[in-house]
Backbone bond lengths (Angstrom), bond angles and torsions (degrees), N, CA, C in turn:
res aa  C-N    CA-C-N  psi(-1)  N-CA   C-N-CA  omega(-1)  CA-C   N-CA-C  phi
1 M - - - 1.454 - - 1.518 110.21 -
2 L 1.325 117.00 135.40 1.455 121.90 179.08 1.526 110.16 -82.17
3 T 1.321 115.66 154.71 1.458 121.53 176.52 1.520 108.58 -130.13
4 C 1.336 115.55 170.52 1.461 118.70 178.34 1.519 109.02 -142.48
5 P 1.331 117.48 161.72 1.469 121.11 177.26 1.524 110.82 -64.55
6 T 1.325 115.76 170.36 1.458 121.18 178.89 1.522 110.60 -128.47
7 I 1.329 114.66 164.45 1.464 122.44 175.81 1.522 107.23 -121.79
8 T 1.321 117.34 129.25 1.459 121.41 -178.68 1.525 110.09 -77.72
9 L 1.324 116.02 124.01 1.461 121.13 -179.34 1.525 111.07 -91.59
10 K 1.316 113.75 146.09 1.460 120.54 172.25 1.529 107.59 -104.77
11 P 1.329 118.69 146.13 1.459 127.06 5.75 1.527 113.85 -94.69
12 T 1.348 118.58 2.77 1.461 120.62 -169.14 1.514 114.40 -83.19
13 G 1.346 117.62 -25.17 1.458 120.54 -174.76 1.515 112.93 82.16
14 A 1.337 117.19 5.20 1.469 120.98 178.60 1.524 109.70 -67.68
15 E 1.346 115.84 151.80 1.461 121.80 -176.59 1.519 110.95 -99.93
16 L 1.319 116.55 107.98 1.460 123.56 -179.85 1.528 109.68 -82.50
17 P 1.344 119.20 123.98 1.469 119.84 175.64 1.534 110.68 -56.80
18 Q 1.308 116.90 131.02 1.464 119.36 -175.62 1.526 111.98 -72.95
19 I 1.311 117.22 -25.97 1.465 120.96 176.90 1.518 108.36 -117.79
20 G 1.312 115.81 112.84 1.453 121.42 178.40 1.514 111.03 -104.83
21 F 1.322 114.67 175.45 1.465 121.15 -178.78 1.528 108.93 -105.52
22 G 1.324 116.39 113.26 1.462 121.55 -179.89 1.523 111.42 -80.26
23 T 1.340 116.78 137.36 1.469 120.67 -175.88 1.521 113.78 -115.60
24 W 1.339 118.13 0.94 1.466 119.74 178.37 1.527 109.70 -60.18
25 K 1.319 116.17 129.70 1.471 124.36 179.73 1.530 113.72 74.00
26 H 1.338 117.42 11.63 1.470 120.63 165.09 1.527 105.87 -90.77
27 N 1.307 117.52 117.83 1.462 119.72 -173.08 1.526 112.62 -123.75
28 G 1.352 114.99 150.85 1.457 121.27 174.11 1.513 113.73 58.45
29 K 1.321 115.43 -143.67 1.461 121.40 -177.55 1.525 111.32 -60.28
30 K 1.339 116.59 -30.75 1.465 120.19 179.18 1.524 111.09 -61.87
31 A 1.339 116.51 -32.83 1.464 120.00 178.48 1.520 110.32 -65.97
32 S 1.325 116.77 -45.82 1.469 120.77 179.40 1.515 111.11 -60.41
33 E 1.331 116.43 -46.01 1.459 120.75 -178.98 1.520 111.58 -65.84
34 A 1.345 116.42 -39.94 1.464 120.26 -179.36 1.526 110.68 -64.09
35 V 1.336 117.07 -44.08 1.460 120.48 179.43 1.518 110.63 -63.67
36 Y 1.322 116.85 -44.68 1.469 120.59 -179.71 1.532 110.42 -61.28
37 T 1.328 116.37 -47.01 1.468 120.12 -179.62 1.522 110.76 -64.91
38 G 1.328 116.00 -41.78 1.456 119.42 179.27 1.515 112.22 -59.39
39 L 1.319 116.82 -41.56 1.472 120.36 178.31 1.526 110.95 -66.26
40 K 1.331 117.67 -37.92 1.466 120.83 177.23 1.524 110.83 -64.08
41 V 1.323 116.53 -38.97 1.464 120.86 -179.54 1.524 110.96 -66.70
42 G 1.346 116.48 -34.69 1.458 118.75 179.16 1.513 116.16 139.14
43 Y 1.347 118.59 -0.67 1.463 120.28 177.95 1.523 109.39 -66.67
44 R 1.348 114.89 141.48 1.456 119.33 179.85 1.532 111.57 -130.62
45 L 1.322 116.59 16.87 1.461 121.37 171.60 1.516 108.41 -139.12
46 L 1.325 116.29 127.36 1.457 123.04 179.76 1.520 108.24 -114.49
47 D 1.328 116.56 111.36 1.468 121.29 -177.10 1.522 109.95 -96.39
48 C 1.329 116.01 119.60 1.463 120.43 -176.90 1.522 109.56 -139.89
49 A 1.327 116.85 -172.30 1.466 122.10 179.93 1.518 109.34 -168.40
50 C 1.314 114.88 151.89 1.471 120.43 172.86 1.520 110.53 -50.40
51 D 1.333 116.32 -45.88 1.464 120.92 -173.21 1.517 113.57 -65.51
52 Y 1.328 118.44 -18.87 1.459 120.15 -179.53 1.525 111.81 -72.86
53 G 1.326 116.61 -19.57 1.467 120.02 177.30 1.508 115.02 68.55
54 N 1.336 117.27 23.46 1.466 119.57 -176.09 1.525 112.90 -135.74
55 E 1.329 117.44 17.71 1.464 119.03 -175.08 1.528 112.28 -64.57
56 K 1.316 116.98 -37.64 1.458 119.33 179.69 1.527 110.28 -64.12
57 E 1.325 116.84 -42.85 1.463 120.96 -179.76 1.530 111.23 -67.69
58 C 1.340 116.67 -40.94 1.464 119.47 177.27 1.524 110.25 -63.61
59 G 1.330 116.09 -39.05 1.450 120.51 177.41 1.518 112.40 -61.82
60 E 1.331 115.96 -35.62 1.468 119.69 177.74 1.527 110.78 -64.58
61 G 1.333 116.36 -38.78 1.458 119.80 177.30 1.517 111.74 -64.53
62 L 1.344 115.85 -40.74 1.462 120.04 177.49 1.526 110.61 -65.63
63 R 1.323 117.21 -45.64 1.466 120.99 -179.39 1.525 111.00 -58.58
64 R 1.315 116.56 -43.35 1.462 120.61 179.57 1.525 110.97 -63.19
65 A 1.333 116.05 -40.53 1.468 119.86 -180.00 1.529 110.81 -65.50
66 I 1.323 116.39 -37.01 1.463 120.04 177.80 1.526 109.96 -68.31
67 E 1.331 116.65 -44.83 1.470 120.84 -179.49 1.527 111.69 -62.81
68 D 1.337 117.34 -34.38 1.459 121.52 -178.59 1.526 112.68 -84.68
69 G 1.325 116.76 -0.16 1.455 119.79 178.46 1.516 114.53 79.33
70 V 1.326 116.70 13.80 1.468 119.87 179.13 1.529 110.10 -69.81
71 V 1.333 116.20 -42.32 1.461 122.17 -179.47 1.525 109.45 -142.39
72 K 1.309 115.02 165.85 1.454 121.91 166.25 1.522 107.41 -107.31
73 R 1.320 116.62 153.76 1.466 119.13 -178.30 1.518 111.69 -54.96
74 E 1.330 116.98 -41.82 1.455 120.41 -176.18 1.526 113.09 -68.72
75 D 1.331 117.38 -11.93 1.471 120.87 178.92 1.524 112.68 -85.53
76 V 1.338 116.93 -13.46 1.460 121.13 -170.89 1.526 111.07 -113.86
77 W 1.320 115.99 131.77 1.463 121.60 173.38 1.526 108.01 -86.56
78 V 1.321 116.22 114.90 1.466 121.47 176.88 1.526 107.62 -101.98
79 V 1.323 115.44 124.69 1.466 121.77 -171.62 1.523 109.99 -122.59
80 S 1.321 116.24 134.68 1.461 120.51 175.03 1.528 109.48 -138.66
81 K 1.340 115.79 -179.88 1.465 120.48 -174.64 1.524 110.94 -144.77
82 L 1.323 114.97 143.12 1.460 122.47 178.31 1.521 110.08 -79.70
83 W 1.334 115.87 124.80 1.465 118.56 -179.99 1.523 110.95 -80.07
84 N 1.327 114.70 159.29 1.472 123.19 -172.01 1.526 114.39 -59.98
85 T 1.314 117.61 -27.51 1.463 120.58 -176.28 1.529 113.08 -83.37
86 F 1.323 117.26 -0.50 1.466 121.20 -178.16 1.524 112.12 -114.80
87 H 1.324 118.34 26.41 1.456 120.77 -174.40 1.519 114.01 -77.35
88 R 1.323 119.01 -24.43 1.466 119.50 178.11 1.526 109.49 -65.43
89 K 1.348 115.49 143.84 1.466 119.78 -173.12 1.523 112.09 -56.52
90 E 1.336 117.28 -33.33 1.464 119.44 -178.31 1.526 112.82 -74.12
91 H 1.346 117.33 -10.58 1.457 120.61 -179.37 1.528 113.60 -109.25
92 V 1.332 117.30 -13.54 1.460 120.52 -178.18 1.533 110.94 -61.04
93 R 1.311 116.56 -49.56 1.467 120.22 -179.08 1.532 110.66 -60.79
94 E 1.324 116.25 -42.03 1.470 120.73 178.96 1.525 111.17 -56.50
95 A 1.335 115.55 -43.70 1.466 120.28 -178.15 1.519 111.71 -66.99
96 V 1.333 116.36 -44.93 1.460 120.36 -178.85 1.525 110.48 -63.80
97 M 1.337 116.35 -44.68 1.463 120.04 -178.63 1.528 111.54 -65.52
98 R 1.312 117.30 -36.27 1.469 119.87 177.63 1.527 110.26 -64.83
99 S 1.313 116.87 -44.18 1.467 119.50 -179.95 1.526 111.46 -66.79
100 L 1.332 117.23 -40.38 1.460 120.02 176.63 1.526 110.80 -60.27
101 S 1.326 116.20 -42.90 1.466 120.73 179.38 1.525 111.20 -63.53
102 D 1.337 116.39 -43.77 1.465 119.78 179.59 1.525 111.17 -62.69
103 W 1.307 116.85 -39.44 1.463 121.14 179.03 1.525 112.00 -74.08
104 G 1.331 116.54 -26.73 1.463 120.01 -176.10 1.509 112.59 76.48
105 V 1.352 116.27 31.73 1.464 121.19 179.29 1.520 109.10 -124.20
106 S 1.334 116.65 166.27 1.459 120.77 -177.27 1.527 113.05 -101.34
107 Y 1.334 116.98 -9.19 1.462 120.02 178.13 1.521 109.34 -157.03
108 F 1.327 115.33 158.39 1.460 121.63 172.67 1.521 108.67 -104.96
109 D 1.313 115.70 138.75 1.458 120.15 177.20 1.517 110.96 -74.64
110 V 1.334 117.36 -38.17 1.468 122.65 171.92 1.526 107.12 -137.35
111 Y 1.317 115.86 136.46 1.466 120.42 176.19 1.525 107.59 -133.39
112 Y 1.330 115.06 120.01 1.458 121.94 -175.26 1.527 112.33 -99.90
113 V 1.329 115.30 153.80 1.462 121.16 157.72 1.527 104.64 -82.09
114 H 1.332 116.97 115.54 1.467 120.76 -169.90 1.530 112.17 -64.33
115 F 1.330 116.73 -49.42 1.463 122.47 176.46 1.527 108.31 -136.52
116 P 1.329 118.43 142.93 1.460 120.56 178.24 1.535 111.36 -81.87
117 I 1.307 115.60 56.30 1.458 120.99 179.57 1.527 107.88 -147.72
118 S 1.317 115.88 137.91 1.457 120.24 -175.52 1.524 110.64 -108.83
119 L 1.321 115.32 128.80 1.460 122.05 176.70 1.527 109.49 -114.41
120 A 1.315 116.06 158.63 1.457 121.57 -177.97 1.529 110.92 -60.03
121 Y 1.315 114.54 141.59 1.460 122.81 -177.18 1.527 112.17 -60.65
122 V 1.317 115.24 137.51 1.466 122.75 171.76 1.525 106.21 -124.89
123 S 1.313 117.02 121.30 1.461 120.31 -179.23 1.525 110.75 -64.16
124 P 1.331 117.15 139.88 1.470 119.63 174.86 1.526 112.09 -58.69
125 D 1.321 117.23 -24.31 1.465 120.49 176.55 1.522 111.32 -68.28
126 T 1.331 115.54 -23.92 1.467 120.53 178.53 1.518 111.38 -84.99
127 R 1.349 115.68 -46.33 1.467 120.03 -177.85 1.523 108.43 -167.63
128 Y 1.331 116.16 134.94 1.463 120.10 177.87 1.528 109.83 -149.48
129 P 1.329 117.48 128.07 1.455 126.18 -4.26 1.532 111.71 -68.77
130 P 1.338 117.48 155.76 1.461 120.68 -172.28 1.522 115.22 -70.21
131 G 1.342 117.02 -33.06 1.460 119.88 -176.64 1.521 111.23 75.65
132 W 1.321 115.84 -171.24 1.464 122.06 -176.42 1.521 113.08 -83.99
133 Y 1.324 117.23 -30.45 1.463 120.22 -173.85 1.521 111.22 -90.36
134 H 1.336 115.89 126.53 1.454 120.91 -178.41 1.526 111.46 -61.03
135 D 1.320 115.97 -38.77 1.466 120.36 -179.21 1.523 112.21 -94.44
136 G 1.326 116.44 3.94 1.453 120.20 -179.56 1.512 113.59 77.79
137 K 1.337 116.46 4.97 1.468 119.77 -175.79 1.525 112.71 -127.63
138 S 1.350 116.90 -62.57 1.458 118.32 -172.69 1.526 114.54 -149.60
139 E 1.331 118.75 -11.49 1.460 120.95 -174.48 1.526 111.80 -90.72
140 V 1.347 116.05 119.10 1.458 121.32 172.94 1.530 106.86 -96.00
141 K 1.327 117.19 117.89 1.461 121.83 -175.98 1.524 109.58 -116.98
142 H 1.313 115.84 111.68 1.456 121.11 -177.24 1.527 111.12 -82.25
143 D 1.334 115.27 159.02 1.458 121.96 -179.98 1.531 107.49 -138.01
144 P 1.335 118.90 121.17 1.475 121.61 -172.94 1.525 113.73 -76.92
145 V 1.315 115.87 69.50 1.467 121.26 179.17 1.532 108.74 -101.65
146 P 1.321 118.45 122.36 1.465 119.54 178.10 1.532 110.81 -69.71
147 L 1.306 115.76 145.67 1.461 120.57 -179.59 1.524 111.44 -58.01
148 R 1.322 116.78 -32.97 1.464 119.72 -178.82 1.528 111.79 -59.68
149 E 1.322 117.25 -39.57 1.464 120.61 178.42 1.529 110.71 -60.93
150 T 1.307 115.80 -44.70 1.468 121.31 179.40 1.525 110.81 -63.66
151 W 1.320 116.08 -45.72 1.461 120.89 -175.52 1.532 110.94 -65.00
152 E 1.312 116.74 -43.06 1.463 119.34 -178.67 1.527 111.73 -65.90
153 A 1.331 116.87 -32.19 1.466 120.03 175.53 1.531 110.28 -67.86
154 L 1.331 116.84 -37.21 1.468 120.31 177.24 1.530 110.63 -69.00
155 E 1.311 117.11 -36.71 1.462 120.16 179.42 1.526 111.30 -60.78
156 E 1.321 117.07 -35.03 1.462 120.34 177.00 1.531 110.79 -61.75
157 L 1.319 116.44 -36.28 1.462 120.57 179.96 1.525 111.77 -74.28
158 V 1.332 116.43 -26.63 1.465 120.06 171.35 1.531 108.69 -66.74
159 D 1.321 115.87 -45.24 1.465 120.58 179.83 1.524 111.42 -58.59
160 E 1.326 116.07 -34.29 1.467 121.00 -177.05 1.522 113.32 -87.25
161 G 1.333 117.28 -2.64 1.459 120.59 174.88 1.516 115.86 89.52
162 Y 1.323 117.55 7.43 1.463 120.07 179.82 1.531 112.27 -82.71
163 I 1.333 116.34 -18.72 1.466 121.94 -179.98 1.523 108.06 -134.04
164 R 1.343 116.51 130.23 1.462 120.74 179.61 1.537 111.89 -87.23
165 H 1.329 116.19 -41.22 1.467 121.35 -179.62 1.526 108.70 -138.64
166 L 1.333 115.94 138.87 1.459 120.78 174.23 1.525 110.13 -96.25
167 G 1.331 115.05 150.16 1.450 120.29 177.62 1.513 110.83 -141.29
168 V 1.310 115.93 165.29 1.459 122.04 175.39 1.523 108.21 -126.52
169 S 1.304 115.52 145.32 1.462 121.05 -178.29 1.525 109.53 -129.18
170 N 1.320 115.85 145.69 1.469 121.29 177.87 1.523 112.06 57.02
171 M 1.309 117.00 37.86 1.461 121.64 -176.89 1.517 110.30 -113.94
172 C 1.327 116.41 131.42 1.455 120.87 178.46 1.531 109.54 -78.55
173 S 1.310 116.54 166.46 1.456 121.15 -175.17 1.521 112.79 -65.15
174 A 1.330 118.29 -34.17 1.466 120.53 -179.68 1.525 111.02 -62.29
175 L 1.339 116.73 -43.74 1.459 119.95 176.99 1.523 111.35 -65.87
176 L 1.322 115.86 -37.95 1.458 120.52 179.11 1.531 110.47 -64.79
177 M 1.322 116.62 -40.90 1.461 120.48 176.60 1.520 110.90 -57.73
178 D 1.316 116.10 -45.69 1.461 120.80 -179.50 1.530 110.89 -63.79
179 L 1.323 116.50 -45.05 1.466 121.38 -179.69 1.528 111.29 -58.32
180 L 1.318 116.53 -40.22 1.461 120.46 -177.18 1.537 112.33 -67.63
181 K 1.329 116.92 -17.62 1.466 120.14 -179.49 1.525 112.27 -74.65
182 Y 1.343 116.85 -25.18 1.462 118.11 -176.90 1.535 113.91 -124.02
183 A 1.307 118.34 -11.25 1.468 120.28 -175.51 1.525 111.23 -63.80
184 R 1.320 115.54 129.50 1.458 121.97 173.21 1.524 109.50 -81.84
185 H 1.336 115.47 -41.24 1.470 122.11 170.44 1.524 106.27 -108.27
186 T 1.317 117.38 104.66 1.454 120.44 -176.82 1.531 110.78 -73.47
187 P 1.326 117.75 152.64 1.464 119.39 178.57 1.516 111.49 -64.75
188 S 1.329 115.32 138.21 1.455 120.97 178.28 1.519 112.14 -91.30
189 V 1.352 115.87 -24.20 1.460 120.58 -174.94 1.528 110.27 -140.00
190 L 1.308 116.18 141.39 1.463 124.20 170.36 1.522 107.23 -113.33
191 Q 1.320 117.48 124.18 1.464 121.08 178.18 1.526 109.28 -111.85
192 I 1.327 116.46 118.73 1.462 121.32 -177.39 1.534 110.17 -140.26
193 E 1.321 115.14 163.17 1.462 121.16 179.54 1.531 109.57 -74.05
194 I 1.316 115.33 116.56 1.470 120.90 179.40 1.525 109.25 -138.37
195 H 1.306 115.53 129.22 1.464 123.93 175.11 1.522 106.68 -161.57
196 P 1.313 120.11 174.21 1.463 120.00 -176.37 1.523 115.30 -58.46
197 Y 1.329 118.36 -23.19 1.466 120.35 176.47 1.534 112.17 -85.90
198 N 1.351 116.82 -7.95 1.470 121.63 -178.83 1.533 107.84 -147.68
199 V 1.326 115.66 77.84 1.462 122.31 -169.14 1.531 112.73 -70.91
200 Q 1.327 117.89 -36.26 1.468 123.82 177.12 1.537 113.21 55.49
201 Q 1.313 115.44 44.89 1.462 119.98 -175.90 1.532 112.80 -60.75
202 R 1.330 117.61 -42.72 1.471 119.67 -177.40 1.526 111.24 -67.86
203 A 1.319 117.02 -40.54 1.466 120.29 178.83 1.525 110.43 -62.77
204 V 1.326 116.27 -41.59 1.462 121.01 179.02 1.524 110.38 -64.02
205 Q 1.325 116.03 -46.86 1.460 120.21 -178.33 1.523 111.29 -61.12
206 Y 1.341 116.94 -42.95 1.456 118.97 -178.70 1.528 111.12 -65.36
207 A 1.320 116.77 -48.45 1.465 119.80 -178.84 1.525 110.95 -59.01
208 Q 1.310 116.22 -47.82 1.465 119.44 -178.42 1.527 111.46 -65.24
209 S 1.334 117.63 -31.14 1.464 120.35 177.86 1.519 111.47 -67.23
210 Q 1.329 116.51 -22.44 1.457 122.39 178.75 1.523 112.38 -95.64
211 G 1.316 116.42 8.25 1.454 120.49 179.73 1.515 113.77 77.33
212 I 1.320 116.62 21.87 1.466 121.93 -179.66 1.525 109.22 -104.85
213 A 1.323 116.59 123.83 1.464 120.54 176.94 1.527 109.48 -70.54
214 V 1.318 116.41 153.67 1.469 120.96 -179.07 1.520 109.74 -120.18
215 T 1.317 115.10 128.18 1.466 121.98 174.00 1.516 108.71 -108.76
216 A 1.318 116.04 129.47 1.462 121.69 177.81 1.520 109.51 -93.05
217 Y 1.330 116.63 130.69 1.462 119.56 170.33 1.524 109.61 -111.41
218 S 1.313 115.98 164.29 1.476 122.24 -176.23 1.528 110.75 55.22
219 S 1.326 115.85 45.91 1.469 121.05 -177.29 1.522 113.06 -60.05
220 F 1.334 116.79 -23.97 1.456 120.20 -178.51 1.524 112.37 -92.73
221 G 1.328 116.86 15.25 1.455 120.74 175.67 1.511 113.76 64.30
222 P 1.343 117.47 -121.01 1.459 120.04 -173.86 1.524 115.36 -72.40
223 L 1.335 118.09 -12.32 1.462 120.61 -169.50 1.529 113.18 -53.87
224 G 1.333 117.49 -55.96 1.457 120.06 -176.32 1.515 113.23 -64.53
225 F 1.321 116.39 -25.48 1.462 120.36 -178.26 1.523 112.16 -87.43
226 R 1.330 116.58 -20.54 1.470 119.04 175.00 1.530 109.97 -65.55
227 E 1.342 116.63 -29.94 1.466 120.13 176.35 1.522 110.99 -63.35
228 L 1.339 115.92 -25.65 1.468 121.46 -179.87 1.526 112.24 -96.00
229 N 1.349 116.29 0.94 1.465 122.43 178.95 1.521 113.59 59.35
230 T 1.329 116.71 36.89 1.461 118.76 177.72 1.529 109.15 -75.53
231 P 1.345 117.43 139.85 1.473 120.70 -176.05 1.527 114.02 -55.86
232 K 1.337 117.60 -43.93 1.471 120.17 -178.96 1.525 111.29 -58.11
233 S 1.330 115.59 -45.56 1.469 118.99 -176.07 1.515 112.03 -70.01
234 L 1.322 116.85 -35.22 1.465 120.28 -177.18 1.523 112.38 -70.95
235 R 1.326 116.62 -25.63 1.469 118.17 -179.74 1.536 112.75 -98.46
236 T 1.321 116.43 7.61 1.464 120.72 -178.19 1.531 110.98 -107.31
237 Q 1.313 116.08 137.46 1.464 121.81 177.74 1.528 110.11 -57.95
238 P 1.322 119.26 122.06 1.471 120.23 175.67 1.525 110.47 -59.87
239 L 1.319 116.14 138.03 1.462 119.70 -179.36 1.520 112.06 -62.45
240 F 1.319 116.86 -32.70 1.464 120.18 -175.56 1.525 113.11 -70.84
241 T 1.338 116.35 -14.31 1.472 119.31 177.53 1.526 111.57 -114.76
242 H 1.324 116.84 4.53 1.464 119.47 179.41 1.535 108.48 -68.91
243 P 1.331 118.05 129.59 1.471 121.00 -176.10 1.525 114.33 -53.66
244 M 1.330 117.32 -37.69 1.461 119.18 -179.75 1.531 110.85 -65.64
245 I 1.325 115.98 -44.25 1.464 120.20 -178.83 1.523 110.54 -66.96
246 T 1.313 116.68 -44.16 1.472 119.42 -177.99 1.525 111.71 -66.94
247 S 1.330 117.13 -33.92 1.471 119.15 179.65 1.533 110.64 -69.59
248 I 1.332 117.45 -38.18 1.466 120.94 177.63 1.525 109.73 -68.03
249 A 1.327 116.30 -40.14 1.467 120.23 177.83 1.524 110.57 -60.99
250 L 1.318 116.39 -42.39 1.465 121.14 179.48 1.526 110.77 -63.45
251 A 1.327 116.38 -40.13 1.466 120.72 -178.81 1.523 111.97 -63.89
252 H 1.332 116.17 -30.03 1.467 120.43 -178.27 1.530 112.56 -102.30
253 A 1.328 116.55 1.70 1.465 121.50 -176.96 1.534 110.89 55.78
254 R 1.331 115.18 45.09 1.456 122.63 179.54 1.514 109.53 -129.72
255 T 1.312 116.89 174.11 1.457 120.22 178.64 1.532 110.16 -86.05
256 P 1.328 117.85 156.81 1.468 119.67 174.88 1.530 112.35 -56.67
257 A 1.341 117.27 -37.17 1.468 120.45 178.65 1.530 110.60 -60.11
258 Q 1.315 116.93 -43.25 1.462 120.58 -179.62 1.527 111.36 -64.81
259 V 1.317 117.06 -36.91 1.466 120.61 178.50 1.523 110.35 -64.86
260 V 1.335 117.00 -45.75 1.464 121.04 -179.34 1.530 110.74 -63.03
261 L 1.331 116.76 -40.82 1.463 119.83 179.17 1.522 111.55 -68.56
262 R 1.318 116.67 -40.15 1.464 119.44 -179.39 1.517 110.98 -67.16
263 W 1.315 117.13 -34.72 1.469 120.27 175.65 1.527 110.01 -56.82
264 A 1.329 117.21 -38.39 1.463 120.80 179.56 1.523 111.75 -73.30
265 T 1.323 117.13 -49.66 1.472 118.83 -176.25 1.520 111.97 -68.92
266 Q 1.319 117.17 -28.41 1.467 119.41 177.61 1.526 110.89 -70.88
267 R 1.325 117.01 -16.41 1.472 122.08 173.63 1.526 110.89 -84.74
268 G 1.319 117.01 -1.70 1.456 120.22 -178.47 1.511 113.76 88.72
269 L 1.331 117.00 13.57 1.456 121.19 -179.58 1.520 110.73 -91.11
270 A 1.325 115.84 151.06 1.460 120.93 166.99 1.525 107.14 -88.48
271 I 1.324 117.37 155.98 1.461 122.09 -178.73 1.524 109.71 -136.41
272 I 1.335 115.99 156.54 1.466 120.91 -178.52 1.533 110.55 -138.17
273 P 1.330 118.30 57.33 1.465 120.08 -176.11 1.532 112.76 -66.30
274 K 1.313 115.75 146.99 1.460 122.28 174.21 1.527 108.68 -85.04
275 S 1.317 115.74 139.85 1.463 121.46 178.92 1.521 108.97 -129.62
276 D 1.324 117.01 134.51 1.465 120.80 -179.47 1.518 113.00 -99.91
277 T 1.332 117.51 -18.41 1.463 120.47 -179.13 1.522 109.66 -130.60
278 E 1.318 116.51 160.40 1.459 120.50 178.73 1.525 110.59 -63.51
279 Q 1.312 117.40 -35.83 1.458 119.81 178.39 1.528 111.04 -62.00
280 Q 1.338 116.44 -43.47 1.463 119.39 177.68 1.524 111.00 -63.42
281 M 1.331 116.02 -40.17 1.467 119.76 178.71 1.524 110.38 -57.96
282 R 1.324 115.95 -45.79 1.466 120.26 -179.05 1.533 111.20 -66.41
283 E 1.315 116.30 -44.38 1.461 120.02 -178.82 1.521 111.17 -61.59
284 N 1.328 116.93 -39.51 1.461 119.43 179.51 1.525 111.15 -64.11
285 L 1.330 117.01 -43.55 1.465 120.20 178.48 1.529 111.76 -65.75
286 E 1.319 115.99 -32.83 1.471 120.27 -178.25 1.532 112.93 -79.30
287 S 1.322 117.08 -5.36 1.470 120.14 -176.07 1.528 112.51 -63.36
288 T 1.332 118.02 -24.96 1.463 119.14 -179.31 1.531 112.62 -73.23
289 N 1.319 117.01 -6.19 1.466 120.25 176.51 1.526 112.52 -75.97
290 I 1.324 116.25 -12.38 1.470 120.57 179.61 1.532 109.20 -83.30
291 K 1.314 117.07 149.11 1.459 122.51 171.75 1.522 107.94 -124.53
292 L 1.319 116.23 101.67 1.461 120.49 179.08 1.526 109.54 -77.06
293 T 1.323 115.94 145.35 1.460 120.05 177.97 1.522 109.52 -75.94
294 E 1.307 115.64 163.76 1.469 120.24 177.32 1.521 110.24 -60.23
295 Q 1.326 116.14 -37.94 1.461 120.09 179.58 1.533 111.40 -65.81
296 E 1.326 116.00 -39.15 1.465 119.82 178.62 1.529 110.92 -67.98
297 M 1.316 116.88 -40.92 1.467 120.27 177.87 1.527 110.42 -60.83
298 T 1.324 116.39 -43.90 1.463 121.33 -179.76 1.519 111.17 -65.98
299 A 1.322 116.70 -41.09 1.461 120.74 -179.37 1.529 111.08 -63.26
300 I 1.320 116.63 -42.71 1.466 119.94 179.65 1.528 110.03 -65.55
301 A 1.326 116.81 -43.44 1.467 120.50 178.60 1.524 111.21 -62.96
302 G 1.325 116.37 -24.63 1.466 120.49 178.85 1.519 114.15 -67.99
303 L 1.332 116.95 -9.87 1.458 120.32 176.88 1.533 111.86 -78.67
304 D 1.316 116.53 -5.86 1.465 121.85 -175.25 1.526 112.79 -60.46
305 V 1.333 115.38 126.87 1.465 121.40 173.42 1.531 110.16 -131.82
306 G 1.341 116.71 14.11 1.455 120.34 179.55 1.519 113.51 63.77
307 L 1.318 116.57 34.74 1.459 121.16 -174.87 1.526 111.29 -93.28
308 R 1.336 116.05 115.69 1.461 122.31 176.11 1.527 109.46 -98.20
309 F 1.315 115.85 131.15 1.460 119.85 174.13 1.528 110.92 -95.41
310 N 1.328 116.19 -19.85 1.463 120.85 178.26 1.523 109.15 -110.07
311 D 1.318 116.57 83.72 1.462 122.54 178.02 1.522 108.18 -126.73
312 P 1.338 117.80 102.98 1.464 120.46 -176.74 1.519 114.44 -54.78
313 A 1.323 117.80 -28.38 1.462 120.32 -179.63 1.528 112.51 -63.22
314 D 1.321 116.74 -19.31 1.466 120.11 177.42 1.527 111.85 -68.48
315 D 1.318 115.76 -26.42 1.473 119.38 -172.01 1.517 115.64 -126.55
316 F 1.340 117.33 -19.62 1.452 119.71 -172.28 1.529 110.52 -126.73
317 E 1.314 116.06 121.74 1.461 123.16 -172.98 1.533 112.30 -56.78
318 G 1.324 114.57 128.62 1.450 120.84 174.16 1.510 115.59 77.86
319 C 1.318 119.20 3.71 1.465 120.96 -178.19 1.523 110.52 -91.40
320 H 1.328 115.25 66.16 1.466 121.60 -174.17 1.526 111.31 -88.17
321 I 1.300 115.49 68.70 1.469 120.45 -177.82 1.519 111.53 -73.43
322 F 1.315 117.42 -37.72 1.462 120.97 -175.30 1.527 112.24 -110.87
323 S 1.304 118.28 4.65 1.479 121.35 -175.81 1.509 111.26 -73.48
């Protein structure tokens, strides 16, 4: 079984696996099988969310792994995220309990606010997961809920033992600064889009200066979004074929994917890449065996153009999270 380094979280001192298993776009039975295989290979963090629509299936994979003696529950970090339509205090508990039930667990190791934007409530009886559109078709309906209301409702669930660590996702430093002024349970992790085309050096530096670990998502840049045919991703050079990345991979006798992942972990970031095959799962975990030179790290960071592939404002009216 493969293992990976860890990052010490504040304030608990718990050790967060630096390489987690991403579940976005793992659907149906494939999600269950992917989670089970990932745990057998050696992954000990499963990153998921209400919005992915696969928590029940991922939970089945975890349950099977526990029943087969592959892992114990306490060995695995189970991660979920609060969707935008559940930001009102009266809906936060409902969302957390639904996700816990779908996973078949009694607590989350990390629970994030998925996006710092509040949308009008959609009952799970109407549609689950709710998605961005209030009517399920085209209407984006905002709801003026302050982040503080949402955070304080989550803190109550920390007090009750349903959440071990709180996190924030897709949050800029200004919002994080404000949150830290009133948070009773401060965020342990910041999860943001980071890859060579979007290095986010200042955001990383600020979070880490506050004792907040940083997890990078979409480490492969346009790859995951090309599957969705998004215009930005289709017109962007894939990282795996970029001459700089391929030349560094050749020099280390590794794959371009491993080079891109090592660039992130060598910066002290946690990562949650998606893997479709057992070979990819193993290669991703083995990426920490590489030691990139300072020159190689700088060269890869030089690809930065501040390009976000996950920007809700591109597709959903009024969702100006990064504007």
